[in-house]
N, CA, C and O atoms as a Maestro MAE file, in Angstrom:
{
 s_m_m2io_version
 :::
 2.0.0
}

f_m_ct {
 s_m_title
 :::
 protein
 m_atom[312] {
  # First column is atom index #
  i_m_mmod_type
  r_m_x_coord
  r_m_y_coord
  r_m_z_coord
  i_m_residue_number
  s_m_chain_name
  s_m_pdb_residue_name
  s_m_pdb_atom_name
  i_m_atomic_number
  :::
  1 25 117.746 -64.579 172.535 1 A "MET " " N  " 7
  2 3 116.591 -65.131 173.218 1 A "MET " " CA " 6
  3 2 115.579 -65.590 172.183 1 A "MET " " C  " 6
  4 15 115.272 -64.861 171.241 1 A "MET " " O  " 8
  5 25 115.065 -66.786 172.357 2 A "PHE " " N  " 7
  6 3 114.075 -67.341 171.446 2 A "PHE " " CA " 6
  7 2 112.809 -67.705 172.205 2 A "PHE " " C  " 6
  8 15 112.867 -68.194 173.333 2 A "PHE " " O  " 8
  9 25 111.701 -67.470 171.593 3 A "THR " " N  " 7
  10 3 110.413 -67.906 172.117 3 A "THR " " CA " 6
  11 2 109.649 -68.504 170.948 3 A "THR " " C  " 6
  12 15 109.574 -67.903 169.876 3 A "THR " " O  " 8
  13 25 109.088 -69.676 171.149 4 A "THR " " N  " 7
  14 3 108.342 -70.338 170.093 4 A "THR " " CA " 6
  15 2 106.911 -70.554 170.547 4 A "THR " " C  " 6
  16 15 106.662 -71.032 171.654 4 A "THR " " O  " 8
  17 25 105.980 -70.199 169.687 5 A "TYR " " N  " 7
  18 3 104.565 -70.434 169.938 5 A "TYR " " CA " 6
  19 2 104.084 -71.438 168.910 5 A "TYR " " C  " 6
  20 15 104.272 -71.232 167.711 5 A "TYR " " O  " 8
  21 25 103.467 -72.517 169.358 6 A "HIS " " N  " 7
  22 3 102.899 -73.513 168.447 6 A "HIS " " CA " 6
  23 2 101.387 -73.386 168.521 6 A "HIS " " C  " 6
  24 15 100.788 -73.585 169.578 6 A "HIS " " O  " 8
  25 25 100.781 -73.056 167.404 7 A "LEU " " N  " 7
  26 3 99.335 -72.871 167.346 7 A "LEU " " CA " 6
  27 2 98.724 -73.891 166.403 7 A "LEU " " C  " 6
  28 15 99.336 -74.257 165.399 7 A "LEU " " O  " 8
  29 25 97.523 -74.351 166.716 8 A "ASP " " N  " 7
  30 3 96.826 -75.292 165.836 8 A "ASP " " CA " 6
  31 2 96.276 -74.599 164.601 8 A "ASP " " C  " 6
  32 15 96.070 -75.238 163.570 8 A "ASP " " O  " 8
  33 25 96.035 -73.298 164.697 9 A "SER " " N  " 7
  34 3 95.587 -72.526 163.541 9 A "SER " " CA " 6
  35 2 95.852 -71.050 163.809 9 A "SER " " C  " 6
  36 15 96.099 -70.646 164.945 9 A "SER " " O  " 8
  37 25 95.799 -70.263 162.761 10 A "ALA " " N  " 7
  38 3 95.998 -68.823 162.899 10 A "ALA " " CA " 6
  39 2 94.896 -68.195 163.743 10 A "ALA " " C  " 6
  40 15 95.073 -67.110 164.298 10 A "ALA " " O  " 8
  41 25 93.765 -68.875 163.838 11 A "GLU " " N  " 7
  42 3 92.655 -68.370 164.651 11 A "GLU " " CA " 6
  43 2 93.047 -68.245 166.122 11 A "GLU " " C  " 6
  44 15 92.447 -67.461 166.858 11 A "GLU " " O  " 8
  45 25 94.045 -69.009 166.555 12 A "GLU " " N  " 7
  46 3 94.481 -68.969 167.949 12 A "GLU " " CA " 6
  47 2 95.385 -67.776 168.260 12 A "GLU " " C  " 6
  48 15 95.656 -67.495 169.427 12 A "GLU " " O  " 8
  49 25 95.846 -67.085 167.243 13 A "LEU " " N  " 7
  50 3 96.689 -65.920 167.457 13 A "LEU " " CA " 6
  51 2 95.846 -64.836 168.105 13 A "LEU " " C  " 6
  52 15 94.830 -64.415 167.552 13 A "LEU " " O  " 8
  53 25 96.266 -64.389 169.270 14 A "SER " " N  " 7
  54 3 95.436 -63.464 170.030 14 A "SER " " CA " 6
  55 2 96.204 -62.205 170.418 14 A "SER " " C  " 6
  56 15 97.425 -62.130 170.285 14 A "SER " " O  " 8
  57 25 95.468 -61.244 170.888 15 A "VAL " " N  " 7
  58 3 96.055 -60.004 171.402 15 A "VAL " " CA " 6
  59 2 96.949 -60.326 172.594 15 A "VAL " " C  " 6
  60 15 97.983 -59.687 172.786 15 A "VAL " " O  " 8
  61 25 96.554 -61.314 173.394 16 A "GLU " " N  " 7
  62 3 97.357 -61.687 174.566 16 A "GLU " " CA " 6
  63 2 98.746 -62.197 174.154 16 A "GLU " " C  " 6
  64 15 99.741 -61.892 174.810 16 A "GLU " " O  " 8
  65 25 98.806 -62.967 173.074 17 A "ILE " " N  " 7
  66 3 100.108 -63.451 172.588 17 A "ILE " " CA " 6
  67 2 100.953 -62.275 172.115 17 A "ILE " " C  " 6
  68 15 102.142 -62.196 172.423 17 A "ILE " " O  " 8
  69 25 100.343 -61.367 171.370 18 A "MET " " N  " 7
  70 3 101.077 -60.191 170.894 18 A "MET " " CA " 6
  71 2 101.563 -59.346 172.075 18 A "MET " " C  " 6
  72 15 102.691 -58.855 172.069 18 A "MET " " O  " 8
  73 25 100.714 -59.182 173.076 19 A "ASP " " N  " 7
  74 3 101.112 -58.422 174.269 19 A "ASP " " CA " 6
  75 2 102.257 -59.108 174.999 19 A "ASP " " C  " 6
  76 15 103.144 -58.442 175.531 19 A "ASP " " O  " 8
  77 25 102.240 -60.437 175.026 20 A "SER " " N  " 7
  78 3 103.315 -61.194 175.662 20 A "SER " " CA " 6
  79 2 104.639 -60.985 174.921 20 A "SER " " C  " 6
  80 15 105.689 -60.830 175.545 20 A "SER " " O  " 8
  81 25 104.580 -60.982 173.603 21 A "ILE " " N  " 7
  82 3 105.786 -60.738 172.803 21 A "ILE " " CA " 6
  83 2 106.312 -59.333 173.072 21 A "ILE " " C  " 6
  84 15 107.512 -59.140 173.267 21 A "ILE " " O  " 8
  85 25 105.421 -58.367 173.080 22 A "LYS " " N  " 7
  86 3 105.829 -56.977 173.354 22 A "LYS " " CA " 6
  87 2 106.457 -56.852 174.731 22 A "LYS " " C  " 6
  88 15 107.467 -56.168 174.894 22 A "LYS " " O  " 8
  89 25 105.868 -57.508 175.725 23 A "ALA " " N  " 7
  90 3 106.397 -57.427 177.088 23 A "ALA " " CA " 6
  91 2 107.757 -58.119 177.204 23 A "ALA " " C  " 6
  92 15 108.637 -57.656 177.928 23 A "ALA " " O  " 8
  93 25 107.916 -59.225 176.489 24 A "SER " " N  " 7
  94 3 109.170 -59.982 176.573 24 A "SER " " CA " 6
  95 2 110.334 -59.283 175.889 24 A "SER " " C  " 6
  96 15 111.459 -59.314 176.387 24 A "SER " " O  " 8
  97 25 110.069 -58.660 174.760 25 A "PHE " " N  " 7
  98 3 111.159 -58.122 173.954 25 A "PHE " " CA " 6
  99 2 111.245 -56.601 173.979 25 A "PHE " " C  " 6
  100 15 112.223 -56.027 173.501 25 A "PHE " " O  " 8
  101 25 110.243 -55.954 174.526 26 A "LYS " " N  " 7
  102 3 110.187 -54.498 174.680 26 A "LYS " " CA " 6
  103 2 110.647 -53.776 173.415 26 A "LYS " " C  " 6
  104 15 110.039 -53.958 172.360 26 A "LYS " " O  " 8
  105 25 111.684 -52.975 173.486 27 A "SER " " N  " 7
  106 3 112.106 -52.168 172.328 27 A "SER " " CA " 6
  107 2 113.192 -52.846 171.487 27 A "SER " " C  " 6
  108 15 113.750 -52.230 170.578 27 A "SER " " O  " 8
  109 25 113.489 -54.108 171.788 28 A "LYS " " N  " 7
  110 3 114.512 -54.833 171.025 28 A "LYS " " CA " 6
  111 2 113.971 -55.176 169.633 28 A "LYS " " C  " 6
  112 15 112.779 -55.446 169.484 28 A "LYS " " O  " 8
  113 25 114.830 -55.167 168.623 29 A "PRO " " N  " 7
  114 3 114.369 -55.596 167.295 29 A "PRO " " CA " 6
  115 2 114.045 -57.089 167.316 29 A "PRO " " C  " 6
  116 15 114.761 -57.872 167.940 29 A "PRO " " O  " 8
  117 25 112.977 -57.479 166.643 30 A "ILE " " N  " 7
  118 3 112.584 -58.893 166.577 30 A "ILE " " CA " 6
  119 2 112.251 -59.258 165.133 30 A "ILE " " C  " 6
  120 15 112.020 -58.393 164.288 30 A "ILE " " O  " 8
  121 25 112.235 -60.542 164.883 31 A "THR " " N  " 7
  122 3 111.799 -61.083 163.603 31 A "THR " " CA " 6
  123 2 110.705 -62.094 163.897 31 A "THR " " C  " 6
  124 15 110.865 -62.955 164.762 31 A "THR " " O  " 8
  125 25 109.605 -61.993 163.186 32 A "ILE " " N  " 7
  126 3 108.514 -62.954 163.344 32 A "ILE " " CA " 6
  127 2 108.449 -63.785 162.069 32 A "ILE " " C  " 6
  128 15 108.298 -63.247 160.973 32 A "ILE " " O  " 8
  129 25 108.564 -65.092 162.224 33 A "THR " " N  " 7
  130 3 108.515 -66.014 161.101 33 A "THR " " CA " 6
  131 2 107.293 -66.901 161.253 33 A "THR " " C  " 6
  132 15 107.066 -67.474 162.319 33 A "THR " " O  " 8
  133 25 106.511 -67.017 160.201 34 A "VAL " " N  " 7
  134 3 105.340 -67.891 160.223 34 A "VAL " " CA " 6
  135 2 105.655 -69.101 159.362 34 A "VAL " " C  " 6
  136 15 106.024 -68.966 158.195 34 A "VAL " " O  " 8
  137 25 105.509 -70.277 159.940 35 A "GLU " " N  " 7
  138 3 105.810 -71.519 159.239 35 A "GLU " " CA " 6
  139 2 104.557 -72.385 159.223 35 A "GLU " " C  " 6
  140 15 103.953 -72.630 160.268 35 A "GLU " " O  " 8
  141 25 104.174 -72.838 158.062 36 A "VAL " " N  " 7
  142 3 103.010 -73.700 157.929 36 A "VAL " " CA " 6
  143 2 103.450 -75.141 158.117 36 A "VAL " " C  " 6
  144 15 104.463 -75.569 157.563 36 A "VAL " " O  " 8
  145 25 102.685 -75.883 158.898 37 A "ASP " " N  " 7
  146 3 102.953 -77.303 159.095 37 A "ASP " " CA " 6
  147 2 102.779 -78.021 157.764 37 A "ASP " " C  " 6
  148 15 101.653 -78.175 157.291 37 A "ASP " " O  " 8
  149 25 103.863 -78.456 157.159 38 A "GLN " " N  " 7
  150 3 103.845 -79.051 155.822 38 A "GLN " " CA " 6
  151 2 103.094 -80.377 155.764 38 A "GLN " " C  " 6
  152 15 102.680 -80.797 154.684 38 A "GLN " " O  " 8
  153 25 102.910 -81.038 156.888 39 A "GLU " " N  " 7
  154 3 102.251 -82.332 156.882 39 A "GLU " " CA " 6
  155 2 100.734 -82.210 156.731 39 A "GLU " " C  " 6
  156 15 100.069 -83.182 156.372 39 A "GLU " " O  " 8
  157 25 100.190 -81.040 156.998 40 A "ASN " " N  " 7
  158 3 98.737 -80.899 156.990 40 A "ASN " " CA " 6
  159 2 98.217 -80.024 155.854 40 A "ASN " " C  " 6
  160 15 97.075 -79.566 155.907 40 A "ASN " " O  " 8
  161 25 99.023 -79.788 154.841 41 A "ILE " " N  " 7
  162 3 98.581 -78.976 153.719 41 A "ILE " " CA " 6
  163 2 97.665 -79.806 152.828 41 A "ILE " " C  " 6
  164 15 97.995 -80.933 152.458 41 A "ILE " " O  " 8
  165 25 96.514 -79.238 152.489 42 A "GLU " " N  " 7
  166 3 95.592 -79.914 151.583 42 A "GLU " " CA " 6
  167 2 95.709 -79.285 150.203 42 A "GLU " " C  " 6
  168 15 95.718 -78.062 150.062 42 A "GLU " " O  " 8
  169 25 95.797 -80.132 149.196 43 A "LEU " " N  " 7
  170 3 95.902 -79.646 147.824 43 A "LEU " " CA " 6
  171 2 94.527 -79.260 147.305 43 A "LEU " " C  " 6
  172 15 93.541 -79.962 147.532 43 A "LEU " " O  " 8
  173 25 94.478 -78.132 146.605 44 A "THR " " N  " 7
  174 3 93.234 -77.734 145.963 44 A "THR " " CA " 6
  175 2 93.063 -78.557 144.693 44 A "THR " " C  " 6
  176 15 94.001 -79.212 144.237 44 A "THR " " O  " 8
  177 25 91.867 -78.522 144.128 45 A "ASP " " N  " 7
  178 3 91.627 -79.242 142.872 45 A "ASP " " CA " 6
  179 2 92.537 -78.718 141.761 45 A "ASP " " C  " 6
  180 15 93.012 -79.485 140.925 45 A "ASP " " O  " 8
  181 25 92.774 -77.400 141.761 46 A "GLU " " N  " 7
  182 3 93.654 -76.803 140.746 46 A "GLU " " CA " 6
  183 2 95.088 -77.305 140.912 46 A "GLU " " C  " 6
  184 15 95.763 -77.584 139.920 46 A "GLU " " O  " 8
  185 25 95.559 -77.422 142.155 47 A "MET " " N  " 7
  186 3 96.909 -77.945 142.407 47 A "MET " " CA " 6
  187 2 97.019 -79.389 141.924 47 A "MET " " C  " 6
  188 15 98.005 -79.773 141.294 47 A "MET " " O  " 8
  189 25 95.988 -80.186 142.229 48 A "LYS " " N  " 7
  190 3 95.986 -81.587 141.804 48 A "LYS " " CA " 6
  191 2 95.999 -81.698 140.283 48 A "LYS " " C  " 6
  192 15 96.690 -82.549 139.723 48 A "LYS " " O  " 8
  193 25 95.232 -80.833 139.618 49 A "LYS " " N  " 7
  194 3 95.184 -80.837 138.158 49 A "LYS " " CA " 6
  195 2 96.564 -80.524 137.573 49 A "LYS " " C  " 6
  196 15 96.997 -81.166 136.616 49 A "LYS " " O  " 8
  197 25 97.255 -79.528 138.156 50 A "THR " " N  " 7
  198 3 98.586 -79.166 137.700 50 A "THR " " CA " 6
  199 2 99.560 -80.319 137.895 50 A "THR " " C  " 6
  200 15 100.347 -80.625 136.999 50 A "THR " " O  " 8
  201 25 99.515 -80.956 139.051 51 A "LEU " " N  " 7
  202 3 100.415 -82.080 139.321 51 A "LEU " " CA " 6
  203 2 100.117 -83.267 138.412 51 A "LEU " " C  " 6
  204 15 101.036 -83.929 137.930 51 A "LEU " " O  " 8
  205 25 98.838 -83.533 138.179 52 A "ASP " " N  " 7
  206 3 98.485 -84.615 137.263 52 A "ASP " " CA " 6
  207 2 99.016 -84.330 135.858 52 A "ASP " " C  " 6
  208 15 99.466 -85.242 135.164 52 A "ASP " " O  " 8
  209 25 98.963 -83.065 135.444 53 A "GLY " " N  " 7
  210 3 99.512 -82.679 134.144 53 A "GLY " " CA " 6
  211 2 101.008 -82.913 134.072 53 A "GLY " " C  " 6
  212 15 101.536 -83.332 133.042 53 A "GLY " " O  " 8
  213 25 101.693 -82.636 135.188 54 A "ARG " " N  " 7
  214 3 103.147 -82.869 135.218 54 A "ARG " " CA " 6
  215 2 103.474 -84.344 135.051 54 A "ARG " " C  " 6
  216 15 104.476 -84.699 134.430 54 A "ARG " " O  " 8
  217 25 102.622 -85.207 135.612 55 A "LEU " " N  " 7
  218 3 102.863 -86.649 135.493 55 A "LEU " " CA " 6
  219 2 102.762 -87.127 134.049 55 A "LEU " " C  " 6
  220 15 103.363 -88.138 133.685 55 A "LEU " " O  " 8
  221 25 102.013 -86.414 133.237 56 A "LEU " " N  " 7
  222 3 101.823 -86.809 131.842 56 A "LEU " " CA " 6
  223 2 102.933 -86.293 130.921 56 A "LEU " " C  " 6
  224 15 102.990 -86.673 129.752 56 A "LEU " " O  " 8
  225 25 103.811 -85.435 131.438 57 A "GLU " " N  " 7
  226 3 104.885 -84.888 130.609 57 A "GLU " " CA " 6
  227 2 105.890 -85.961 130.230 57 A "GLU " " C  " 6
  228 15 106.140 -86.899 130.987 57 A "GLU " " O  " 8
  229 25 106.452 -85.805 129.060 58 A "SER " " N  " 7
  230 3 107.469 -86.727 128.579 58 A "SER " " CA " 6
  231 2 108.734 -86.584 129.430 58 A "SER " " C  " 6
  232 15 109.144 -85.477 129.780 58 A "SER " " O  " 8
  233 25 109.333 -87.715 129.750 59 A "GLU " " N  " 7
  234 3 110.575 -87.672 130.525 59 A "GLU " " CA " 6
  235 2 111.704 -86.997 129.750 59 A "GLU " " C  " 6
  236 15 112.641 -86.466 130.347 59 A "GLU " " O  " 8
  237 25 111.615 -87.018 128.426 60 A "GLU " " N  " 7
  238 3 112.648 -86.397 127.597 60 A "GLU " " CA " 6
  239 2 112.633 -84.876 127.722 60 A "GLU " " C  " 6
  240 15 113.678 -84.236 127.609 60 A "GLU " " O  " 8
  241 25 111.475 -84.303 127.949 61 A "THR " " N  " 7
  242 3 111.366 -82.843 128.046 61 A "THR " " CA " 6
  243 2 111.109 -82.378 129.471 61 A "THR " " C  " 6
  244 15 110.908 -81.188 129.713 61 A "THR " " O  " 8
  245 25 111.115 -83.314 130.415 62 A "TYR " " N  " 7
  246 3 110.834 -82.986 131.814 62 A "TYR " " CA " 6
  247 2 111.865 -81.997 132.351 62 A "TYR " " C  " 6
  248 15 113.060 -82.125 132.084 62 A "TYR " " O  " 8
  249 25 111.398 -81.027 133.097 63 A "LEU " " N  " 7
  250 3 112.260 -80.025 133.710 63 A "LEU " " CA " 6
  251 2 112.059 -80.090 135.220 63 A "LEU " " C  " 6
  252 15 110.940 -79.915 135.704 63 A "LEU " " O  " 8
  253 25 113.117 -80.336 135.959 64 A "SER " " N  " 7
  254 3 112.989 -80.440 137.414 64 A "SER " " CA " 6
  255 2 112.634 -79.072 138.002 64 A "SER " " C  " 6
  256 15 112.843 -78.037 137.370 64 A "SER " " O  " 8
  257 25 112.102 -79.090 139.202 65 A "ALA " " N  " 7
  258 3 111.752 -77.845 139.884 65 A "ALA " " CA " 6
  259 2 112.995 -76.965 140.065 65 A "ALA " " C  " 6
  260 15 112.923 -75.745 139.919 65 A "ALA " " O  " 8
  261 25 114.122 -77.586 140.380 66 A "LYS " " N  " 7
  262 3 115.364 -76.834 140.570 66 A "LYS " " CA " 6
  263 2 115.778 -76.133 139.274 66 A "LYS " " C  " 6
  264 15 116.131 -74.954 139.281 66 A "LYS " " O  " 8
  265 25 115.733 -76.864 138.174 67 A "ASP " " N  " 7
  266 3 116.099 -76.272 136.886 67 A "ASP " " CA " 6
  267 2 115.103 -75.191 136.461 67 A "ASP " " C  " 6
  268 15 115.494 -74.166 135.903 67 A "ASP " " O  " 8
  269 25 113.825 -75.424 136.726 68 A "LEU " " N  " 7
  270 3 112.811 -74.436 136.394 68 A "LEU " " CA " 6
  271 2 113.042 -73.137 137.166 68 A "LEU " " C  " 6
  272 15 112.974 -72.049 136.594 68 A "LEU " " O  " 8
  273 25 113.315 -73.258 138.461 69 A "LEU " " N  " 7
  274 3 113.573 -72.059 139.268 69 A "LEU " " CA " 6
  275 2 114.815 -71.318 138.788 69 A "LEU " " C  " 6
  276 15 114.847 -70.087 138.778 69 A "LEU " " O  " 8
  277 25 115.838 -72.072 138.389 70 A "LYS " " N  " 7
  278 3 117.053 -71.450 137.868 70 A "LYS " " CA " 6
  279 2 116.751 -70.656 136.600 70 A "LYS " " C  " 6
  280 15 117.225 -69.532 136.435 70 A "LYS " " O  " 8
  281 25 115.953 -71.254 135.700 71 A "ARG " " N  " 7
  282 3 115.591 -70.564 134.456 71 A "ARG " " CA " 6
  283 2 114.744 -69.325 134.729 71 A "ARG " " C  " 6
  284 15 114.935 -68.287 134.095 71 A "ARG " " O  " 8
  285 25 113.803 -69.432 135.678 72 A "LEU " " N  " 7
  286 3 112.976 -68.275 136.023 72 A "LEU " " CA " 6
  287 2 113.815 -67.157 136.643 72 A "LEU " " C  " 6
  288 15 113.612 -65.980 136.347 72 A "LEU " " O  " 8
  289 25 114.751 -67.535 137.499 73 A "ASN " " N  " 7
  290 3 115.641 -66.537 138.100 73 A "ASN " " CA " 6
  291 2 116.464 -65.824 137.036 73 A "ASN " " C  " 6
  292 15 116.625 -64.605 137.079 73 A "ASN " " O  " 8
  293 25 116.980 -66.587 136.087 74 A "ASN " " N  " 7
  294 3 117.753 -65.993 135.002 74 A "ASN " " CA " 6
  295 2 116.897 -65.073 134.140 74 A "ASN " " C  " 6
  296 15 117.336 -63.995 133.739 74 A "ASN " " O  " 8
  297 25 115.674 -65.510 133.862 75 A "LYS " " N  " 7
  298 3 114.801 -64.722 133.005 75 A "LYS " " CA " 6
  299 2 114.350 -63.432 133.679 75 A "LYS " " C  " 6
  300 15 114.342 -62.373 133.051 75 A "LYS " " O  " 8
  301 25 113.978 -63.512 134.947 76 A "TYR " " N  " 7
  302 3 113.404 -62.351 135.621 76 A "TYR " " CA " 6
  303 2 114.387 -61.690 136.593 76 A "TYR " " C  " 6
  304 15 114.045 -60.716 137.263 76 A "TYR " " O  " 8
  305 25 115.596 -62.222 136.663 77 A "ARG " " N  " 7
  306 3 116.647 -61.662 137.533 77 A "ARG " " CA " 6
  307 2 116.156 -61.505 138.967 77 A "ARG " " C  " 6
  308 15 116.323 -60.454 139.586 77 A "ARG " " O  " 8
  309 25 115.550 -62.563 139.479 78 A "VAL " " N  " 7
  310 3 115.019 -62.535 140.842 78 A "VAL " " CA " 6
  311 2 116.101 -62.903 141.821 78 A "VAL " " C  " 6
  312 15 115.857 -62.938 143.027 78 A "VAL " " O  " 8
  :::
 }
 m_bond[311] {
  # First column is bond index #
  i_m_from
  i_m_to
  i_m_order
  :::
  1 1 2 1
  2 2 3 1
  3 3 4 2
  4 3 5 1
  5 5 6 1
  6 6 7 1
  7 7 8 2
  8 7 9 1
  9 9 10 1
  10 10 11 1
  11 11 12 2
  12 11 13 1
  13 13 14 1
  14 14 15 1
  15 15 16 2
  16 15 17 1
  17 17 18 1
  18 18 19 1
  19 19 20 2
  20 19 21 1
  21 21 22 1
  22 22 23 1
  23 23 24 2
  24 23 25 1
  25 25 26 1
  26 26 27 1
  27 27 28 2
  28 27 29 1
  29 29 30 1
  30 30 31 1
  31 31 32 2
  32 31 33 1
  33 33 34 1
  34 34 35 1
  35 35 36 2
  36 35 37 1
  37 37 38 1
  38 38 39 1
  39 39 40 2
  40 39 41 1
  41 41 42 1
  42 42 43 1
  43 43 44 2
  44 43 45 1
  45 45 46 1
  46 46 47 1
  47 47 48 2
  48 47 49 1
  49 49 50 1
  50 50 51 1
  51 51 52 2
  52 51 53 1
  53 53 54 1
  54 54 55 1
  55 55 56 2
  56 55 57 1
  57 57 58 1
  58 58 59 1
  59 59 60 2
  60 59 61 1
  61 61 62 1
  62 62 63 1
  63 63 64 2
  64 63 65 1
  65 65 66 1
  66 66 67 1
  67 67 68 2
  68 67 69 1
  69 69 70 1
  70 70 71 1
  71 71 72 2
  72 71 73 1
  73 73 74 1
  74 74 75 1
  75 75 76 2
  76 75 77 1
  77 77 78 1
  78 78 79 1
  79 79 80 2
  80 79 81 1
  81 81 82 1
  82 82 83 1
  83 83 84 2
  84 83 85 1
  85 85 86 1
  86 86 87 1
  87 87 88 2
  88 87 89 1
  89 89 90 1
  90 90 91 1
  91 91 92 2
  92 91 93 1
  93 93 94 1
  94 94 95 1
  95 95 96 2
  96 95 97 1
  97 97 98 1
  98 98 99 1
  99 99 100 2
  100 99 101 1
  101 101 102 1
  102 102 103 1
  103 103 104 2
  104 103 105 1
  105 105 106 1
  106 106 107 1
  107 107 108 2
  108 107 109 1
  109 109 110 1
  110 110 111 1
  111 111 112 2
  112 111 113 1
  113 113 114 1
  114 114 115 1
  115 115 116 2
  116 115 117 1
  117 117 118 1
  118 118 119 1
  119 119 120 2
  120 119 121 1
  121 121 122 1
  122 122 123 1
  123 123 124 2
  124 123 125 1
  125 125 126 1
  126 126 127 1
  127 127 128 2
  128 127 129 1
  129 129 130 1
  130 130 131 1
  131 131 132 2
  132 131 133 1
  133 133 134 1
  134 134 135 1
  135 135 136 2
  136 135 137 1
  137 137 138 1
  138 138 139 1
  139 139 140 2
  140 139 141 1
  141 141 142 1
  142 142 143 1
  143 143 144 2
  144 143 145 1
  145 145 146 1
  146 146 147 1
  147 147 148 2
  148 147 149 1
  149 149 150 1
  150 150 151 1
  151 151 152 2
  152 151 153 1
  153 153 154 1
  154 154 155 1
  155 155 156 2
  156 155 157 1
  157 157 158 1
  158 158 159 1
  159 159 160 2
  160 159 161 1
  161 161 162 1
  162 162 163 1
  163 163 164 2
  164 163 165 1
  165 165 166 1
  166 166 167 1
  167 167 168 2
  168 167 169 1
  169 169 170 1
  170 170 171 1
  171 171 172 2
  172 171 173 1
  173 173 174 1
  174 174 175 1
  175 175 176 2
  176 175 177 1
  177 177 178 1
  178 178 179 1
  179 179 180 2
  180 179 181 1
  181 181 182 1
  182 182 183 1
  183 183 184 2
  184 183 185 1
  185 185 186 1
  186 186 187 1
  187 187 188 2
  188 187 189 1
  189 189 190 1
  190 190 191 1
  191 191 192 2
  192 191 193 1
  193 193 194 1
  194 194 195 1
  195 195 196 2
  196 195 197 1
  197 197 198 1
  198 198 199 1
  199 199 200 2
  200 199 201 1
  201 201 202 1
  202 202 203 1
  203 203 204 2
  204 203 205 1
  205 205 206 1
  206 206 207 1
  207 207 208 2
  208 207 209 1
  209 209 210 1
  210 210 211 1
  211 211 212 2
  212 211 213 1
  213 213 214 1
  214 214 215 1
  215 215 216 2
  216 215 217 1
  217 217 218 1
  218 218 219 1
  219 219 220 2
  220 219 221 1
  221 221 222 1
  222 222 223 1
  223 223 224 2
  224 223 225 1
  225 225 226 1
  226 226 227 1
  227 227 228 2
  228 227 229 1
  229 229 230 1
  230 230 231 1
  231 231 232 2
  232 231 233 1
  233 233 234 1
  234 234 235 1
  235 235 236 2
  236 235 237 1
  237 237 238 1
  238 238 239 1
  239 239 240 2
  240 239 241 1
  241 241 242 1
  242 242 243 1
  243 243 244 2
  244 243 245 1
  245 245 246 1
  246 246 247 1
  247 247 248 2
  248 247 249 1
  249 249 250 1
  250 250 251 1
  251 251 252 2
  252 251 253 1
  253 253 254 1
  254 254 255 1
  255 255 256 2
  256 255 257 1
  257 257 258 1
  258 258 259 1
  259 259 260 2
  260 259 261 1
  261 261 262 1
  262 262 263 1
  263 263 264 2
  264 263 265 1
  265 265 266 1
  266 266 267 1
  267 267 268 2
  268 267 269 1
  269 269 270 1
  270 270 271 1
  271 271 272 2
  272 271 273 1
  273 273 274 1
  274 274 275 1
  275 275 276 2
  276 275 277 1
  277 277 278 1
  278 278 279 1
  279 279 280 2
  280 279 281 1
  281 281 282 1
  282 282 283 1
  283 283 284 2
  284 283 285 1
  285 285 286 1
  286 286 287 1
  287 287 288 2
  288 287 289 1
  289 289 290 1
  290 290 291 1
  291 291 292 2
  292 291 293 1
  293 293 294 1
  294 294 295 1
  295 295 296 2
  296 295 297 1
  297 297 298 1
  298 298 299 1
  299 299 300 2
  300 299 301 1
  301 301 302 1
  302 302 303 1
  303 303 304 2
  304 303 305 1
  305 305 306 1
  306 306 307 1
  307 307 308 2
  308 307 309 1
  309 309 310 1
  310 310 311 1
  311 311 312 2
  :::
 }
}
């Protein structure tokens, strides 16, 4: 059984919604996933500064996000 709630902001999350979930699923195990609408994310000035810095990197030494994550996983065994 699936139930999806679409909210315009986290401010709309209410006790009534939580009570509705409890009533619907009772003692059954559930998973709650929170997903941020990717189209409405605003970049902070710090994020913009980091991205602008990436644009200035040499293509010869450029490291893709995928390769960077692989190296970090190897280094920290995540």
